[in-house]
C-alpha positions in Angstrom: 9.4 -35.0 -9.4 7.8 -34.4 -12.8 6.0 -37.7 -12.6 4.6 -36.9 -9.2 3.3 -33.6 -10.4 1.9 -35.2 -13.5 0.1 -37.8 -11.4 -1.3 -35.2 -9.0 -2.5 -33.1 -12.0 -4.3 -36.1 -13.6 -5.8 -37.0 -10.2 -7.2 -33.5 -9.8 -8.5 -33.5 -13.3 -10.3 -36.8 -12.7 -11.7 -35.5 -9.4 -12.9 -32.3 -11.1 -14.5 -34.3 -13.9 -16.3 -36.5 -11.3 -17.6 -33.4 -9.5 -18.8 -31.8 -12.7 -20.9 -34.8 -13.6 -22.2 -35.5 -10.0 -25.9 -35.3 -9.4 -27.2 -32.0 -7.8 -28.6 -32.2 -4.3 -31.8 -34.1 -4.1 -34.4 -32.0 -2.3 -36.8 -34.1 -0.2 -39.8 -32.7 1.7 -42.4 -34.1 4.0 -44.8 -33.2 6.8 -43.3 -35.3 9.6 -40.2 -35.0 11.8 -36.8 -36.6 11.6 -37.6 -39.3 14.1 -36.6 -42.8 13.2 -38.5 -44.3 16.1 -42.0 -42.8 15.4 -42.1 -41.3 11.9 -42.6 -43.8 9.0 -41.9 -41.2 6.4 -38.5 -40.3 7.8 -37.6 -44.0 8.1 -38.1 -44.2 4.3 -36.3 -40.9 3.7 -33.3 -41.9 5.8 -32.8 -45.2 4.0 -33.3 -43.5 0.6 -30.6 -40.9 1.5 -28.2 -43.6 2.7 -28.6 -45.5 -0.5 -27.9 -42.4 -2.6 -24.9 -41.4 -0.4 -23.1 -44.5 -1.6 -22.9 -42.8 -5.0 -21.8 -39.5 -3.6 -25.3 -37.9 -3.9 -26.3 -35.5 -1.2 -29.9 -35.5 0.0 -31.3 -32.3 1.6 -34.3 -33.0 3.8 -37.0 -30.5 4.6 -39.2 -31.8 7.4 -42.3 -30.5 9.3 -43.9 -28.8 6.3 -41.0 -26.3 6.0 -41.5 -26.4 2.2 -45.2 -25.9 2.6 -48.3 -27.9 3.4 -49.6 -30.8 1.3 -51.0 -28.7 -1.6 -47.9 -26.5 -1.6 -45.5 -29.4 -1.7 -47.6 -31.1 -4.4 -47.3 -28.0 -6.6 -43.6 -27.6 -6.0 -42.9 -31.2 -6.9 -45.0 -30.8 -10.0 -42.9 -27.8 -11.0 -39.6 -29.5 -10.3 -38.7 -27.4 -7.2 -38.9 -30.4 -5.0 -37.3 -33.7 -6.2 -39.1 -36.0 -3.8 -42.2 -35.3 -1.7 -43.9 -37.7 0.7 -47.6 -36.8 0.6 -50.8 -38.2 1.8 -53.5 -40.1 -0.1 -55.6 -37.0 -0.6 -52.7 -35.3 -2.4 -52.3 -38.3 -4.6 -55.9 -38.2 -5.6 -55.4 -34.7 -7.0 -53.0 -36.3 -9.5 -54.9 -39.5 -10.2 -58.6 -40.1 -9.8 -58.0 -43.8 -10.2 -55.7 -43.8 -7.1 -58.9 -43.6 -4.9 -59.4 -47.2 -5.8 -56.3 -48.3 -3.7 -57.6 -46.5 -0.6 -61.0 -48.2 -0.4 -61.9 -49.3 3.2 -61.3 -53.0 3.9 -59.7 -53.6 0.6 -56.6 -55.1 2.2 -55.7 -55.8 5.8 -51.9 -55.1 6.0 -48.8 -53.9 4.2 -48.0 -57.2 2.6 -51.5 -57.6 1.1 -51.5 -53.9 -0.1 -48.1 -54.4 -1.8 -49.4 -57.6 -3.5 -52.5 -55.8 -4.7 -50.6 -52.9 -6.1 -48.2 -55.2 -8.0 -50.8 -57.6 -9.3 -53.2 -54.8 -10.4 -50.3 -52.8 -11.9 -51.7 -49.9 -9.9 -48.6 -47.7 -10.2 -48.9 -47.8 -14.0 -52.5 -46.8 -13.8 -51.7 -44.0 -11.4 -48.8 -42.6 -13.4 -50.7 -42.5 -16.6 -52.7 -39.7 -15.0 -50.1 -38.2 -12.7 -47.5 -37.7 -15.5 -49.8 -35.1 -17.0 -49.2 -33.0 -13.9 -45.5 -33.5 -13.9 -45.5 -36.2 -11.1 -44.3 -39.8 -10.9 -45.5 -42.0 -8.0 -42.6 -44.3 -7.1 -44.3 -46.2 -4.3 -45.6 -46.0 -0.8 -44.2 -45.7 2.7 -46.3 -47.3 5.4 -47.2 -45.7 8.7 -47.2 -49.0 10.5 -50.1 -50.9 11.9 -53.6 -51.2 10.5 -56.7 -48.9 10.5 -59.1 -49.0 13.4 -61.5 -46.7 15.3 -60.4 -44.3 18.1 -63.0 -42.6 20.2 -63.5 -40.7 23.5 -66.9 -42.0 24.4 -67.2 -45.8 24.9 -65.8 -49.2 24.0 -66.8 -50.1 20.4 -67.1 -53.9 20.0 -70.0 -54.1 17.5 -71.2 -52.2 14.5 -74.2 -51.1 16.5 -71.9 -49.3 18.9 -71.0 -46.7 16.3 -74.7 -45.8 15.6 -75.0 -42.0 15.5 -71.4 -41.6 16.7 -69.9 -38.3 15.6 -66.7 -39.3 13.7 -64.1 -37.1 12.2 -63.9 -37.8 8.4 -60.9 -36.9 6.3 -63.0 -36.4 3.2 -66.2 -37.2 1.4 -65.1 -40.8 0.8 -64.9 -41.4 4.5 -68.2 -39.7 5.0 -69.7 -42.3 2.6 -68.5 -45.5 4.3 -68.8 -44.2 7.9 -72.4 -43.3 7.1 -72.9 -46.9 5.9 -71.8 -48.0 9.4 -74.6 -45.9 10.9 -72.3 -43.2 12.2 -72.7 -39.4 11.8 -69.4 -38.3 10.2 -68.3 -34.8 9.7 -65.3 -33.6 7.6 -62.6 -32.0 9.8 -59.1 -31.1 8.8 -56.3 -33.1 10.6 -55.0 -29.8 12.1 -58.4 -29.1 13.6 -59.0 -32.7 14.9 -57.6 -32.2 18.4 -59.9 -29.2 18.9 -62.8 -31.2 17.5 -62.2 -34.0 20.0 -61.9 -31.6 22.9 -65.1 -29.7 22.0 -67.2 -32.7 21.0 -67.5 -31.7 17.4 -66.2 -35.2 16.8 -65.7 -38.0 19.3 -63.4 -40.2 17.3 -61.6 -41.0 14.0 -60.4 -43.8 11.8 -56.6 -44.3 12.0 -53.9 -46.7 13.2 -52.1 -46.3 16.5 -49.0 -45.0 14.8 -50.8 -42.0 13.5 -52.2 -41.1 16.9 -48.7 -41.5 18.5 -47.0 -39.4 15.8 -49.7 -36.7 16.2 -49.4 -36.5 19.9 -53.1 -37.4 20.4 -52.8 -40.2 22.9 -54.0 -38.0 25.8 -57.1 -37.0 23.9 -58.6 -40.4 23.3 -59.9 -43.2 25.5 -60.7 -46.3 23.3 -59.2 -48.0 20.2 -61.0 -50.8 18.3 -58.6 -52.7 15.9 -60.4 -53.4 12.6 -57.5 -54.6 10.4 -59.1 -52.4 7.8 -55.9 -51.7 5.9 -52.5 -50.0 6.2 -52.0 -46.2 5.9 -49.8 -45.6 2.8 -47.9 -42.3 2.5 -47.2 -41.5 -1.2 -43.6 -41.3 -2.6 -43.9 -38.6 -5.3 -41.1 -37.7 -7.6 -40.9 -34.7 -9.9 -41.2 -36.1 -13.3 -39.2 -33.3 -14.8 -36.3 -33.9 -12.3 -36.4 -37.7 -12.8 -36.5 -37.5 -16.6 -33.5 -35.2 -16.7 -31.3 -37.7 -14.8 -29.0 -39.9 -16.7 -29.8 -43.6 -17.1 -27.2 -44.4 -14.4 -28.6 -41.8 -12.0 -32.2 -43.0 -12.5 -31.0 -46.5 -11.5 -29.5 -45.0 -8.4 -32.8 -43.3 -7.5 -34.8 -46.4 -8.3 -32.6 -48.5 -6.1 -32.8 -45.9 -3.4 -36.6 -46.0 -3.5 -36.6 -49.8 -3.4 -34.2 -49.8 -0.4 -36.2 -47.1 1.4 -39.4 -49.1 0.9 -37.8 -52.3 2.1 -36.5 -50.6 5.3 -39.9 -49.0 5.9 -41.8 -52.3 5.6 -39.5 -54.0 8.0 -39.9 -51.0 10.4 -43.7 -51.0 10.0 -44.0 -54.7 11.0 -41.5 -54.3 13.9 -43.1 -51.1 15.3 -46.8 -52.0 15.2 -46.7 -53.7 18.7 -44.7 -50.7 20.0 -47.3 -48.2 18.9 -50.1 -50.3 20.5 -48.1 -50.4 23.7 -47.6 -46.6 23.7 -51.4 -46.0 23.4 -52.1 -48.5 26.2 -49.5 -46.9 28.4 -51.1 -43.5 27.6 -54.4 -44.7 29.0 -56.2 -45.8 25.8 -58.2 -49.1 26.2 -58.0 -51.5 23.3 -61.5 -53.0 22.7 -61.5 -55.8 20.1 -64.6 -56.4 18.0 -66.8 -59.3 18.9 -66.8 -62.4 16.8 -68.5 -61.8 13.4 -68.6 -58.0 13.8 -65.7 -57.2 11.6 -67.5 -59.0 8.8 -70.4 -56.5 9.3 -68.1 -53.5 8.9 -66.6 -55.1 5.8 -70.0 -55.8 4.2 -71.2 -52.3 5.0 -68.1 -50.7 3.6 -67.8 -52.7 0.5 -71.5 -52.1 -0.3 -70.6 -48.4 -0.9 -67.4 -48.9 -2.8 -69.1 -48.0 -6.1 -70.3 -44.7 -4.5 -66.7 -43.8 -3.8 -65.1 -44.9 -7.1 -66.7 -45.8 -10.5 -68.3 -49.2 -10.4 -66.0 -50.7 -13.0 -62.9 -49.6 -10.9 -64.4 -51.1 -7.8 -65.1 -54.4 -9.6 -61.6 -54.5 -11.1 -59.8 -53.9 -7.7 -62.1 -56.3 -5.9 -60.3 -59.1 -7.8 -57.1 -58.3 -5.9 -58.7 -57.6 -2.5 -58.1 -59.8 0.6 
């Protein structure tokens, strides 16, 4: 009887000690929804959380901008209030000017070539030299699935001449620069205002992969899609540097392994889902209009000619060594 009580007491003490040293809840925030079929960010988050759960770590997920929009989540991650934030490229560029280099148009054609470029250029090291000053650590990228192309409401685009004077929605000044080089007339419109811009004619198209259009519920607003294989759409996995640095060595290993697992699952999903997203837009009434032979090369040439207007010339020359 005494031995049984002693064993139970020791077991409770061990359990209490384990609980006392367990990681706190990991707070994850993102803009998308908890949809494993359509949302690339959540595909990463779900696999990340599964990996950490093997070590008894609880992950609390805040979807749909419930922790704030891009700038709000960026600030909260910097302050350590959010452990992990999945942000867009624009948010990353607030932390690292050099990061713009990885988002140049027609730099890579797909997820595999993007990952190769980041690894060979040591891009994350370059980014984190700058991001760490704002309390951020970029751990990697989650891919939306599919490659960038041109959606529009007006006409089939099969040549670069077809975009002449076309009013395209641009995400930022960088997109204005290369779309202008195509001969288009771009205008900066926020993503939230893009549906209204398409319906009113402020813009007649934008530059995205099918996965983005499906996730945004814009299939019914667009009529044509031209695949360009202009590169994947990376979403940025940002960690709070304060949170990460306060973890024990073992806990950091858990987090690193969870990120790696999440990225691997996301990449497999991105490849598998690309045909699905194309089928969804076709079923929704969008006609896919491939470029004529030789026309993609014209878009590549026009875009790469203005790389040094988007990033410093030395950065453009450096990253060009790792381009497709």
